[in-house]
C-alpha positions, 0 to 999 in steps of 0.5 A: 207053292211049297218051301222046296219049289224055289225056281232055279235062279241060275238058269240063263235064257237063250240070247234073243238078239245082238244086244242080248248076245253081247251080254250072254257071250261074255257071261259064257266066256267067264264061266268057261275060261275065267276072266282071262278068257274075256278079250274084246276079240273073243267076245265079238266072235262069241256074240257073232258081231264085228269088233267095232260093233262091240266097241260101240256098246262097250269101251273096254273089258271092265265095262263088259264084265261089270255089265254082265255080272250086274245084269245077271245078279239083277235078274236073280234078285228080280226072280227072288223078290217076285217069288218071296212075294208069294210066300206068307211065312217069314220063316219060309221066306228066310229058307227061300233066301237060303235056297237062292244063295245055294242055287246061285252060289257058283255064279255069285262066287264068280262075281266076287272073284271077277270083282277083284279085277274091276274098277272101284266103280264097277265093284260098287255096281256089283255090290248091289246084289249083296245090299238087295239081299240084305234089304230082303232079310231086313224086311223078313225079320221085321215082319216076323218080329211084328207077327210074333214069329221071331224074337221080340228083341231082334234088331232087324238092322244088325241081326240081318247082317249076322243072318246074311253072313250065315247065309253067305257061308251056305254059298261057300260050303255049297261051292266047295261041296255041291254034292251036299247041297241039300244037307247044307241047306237043311242044316242052315235053315234050321240054324237060322230059324233057331237064331231068330225064332220066338220060342214063346210063340210055340 
C-alpha cells in the first residue's frame, strides 16, 4: 500500500436500518442545511420514523447532534488507526495523518462549528477526535525517534502538539481552497518531515 492509497475517510455508508437512519439523517441535514436545519420534526421525517420514536432515542437536538458528530469522528479514527497499522515508516504515517485531516477537513470543521452550539458535555465527547489524533502523532514520533528516523531531541508530548497544530492548519487551508488540496498536502508533508527528521541519519 503506497503513501497515496489513503482511504477516503469522509465516505458515509448507506443507512442499513432505523437505528442507523437516526444517525445518518441528522448528519445529512447538518451538511445540507447547517445546525439550524436540524429540528426534531426534520430528523424524524428524514429518517422515516415517527417523532415519538425519535424521542425514544434522543431527548433533544443537543443529544442528536452530539451523537452524530461523535459517531462520525469515531468512524474516521477507527479507519485511520487500522490503516496506519499497515504502514511501516513513521514518516509515511505522519503523511497519512496529514492526508486524513485533509480528506476530512470539511467534516471536522463542521464538527467544530456545530460544537459551539452544544452543551459542555457534548463538546467534551466531540473533543475525543482531536485527542485521538494526538495519541497517534505521539506514538508515531516515539517510534520514529526510537528507530533513529526522527531527531533524538524530540519531545513526543510537546512536539506532538506542535505537529498537530501544523496539521490542523492543513485542514483549514484545504477547507478554504479545496482545489489546491494536493499541493497543500505535499507542502505540509515536506514541512512536517523537515521539522522532525534526523538529518544525521541521511
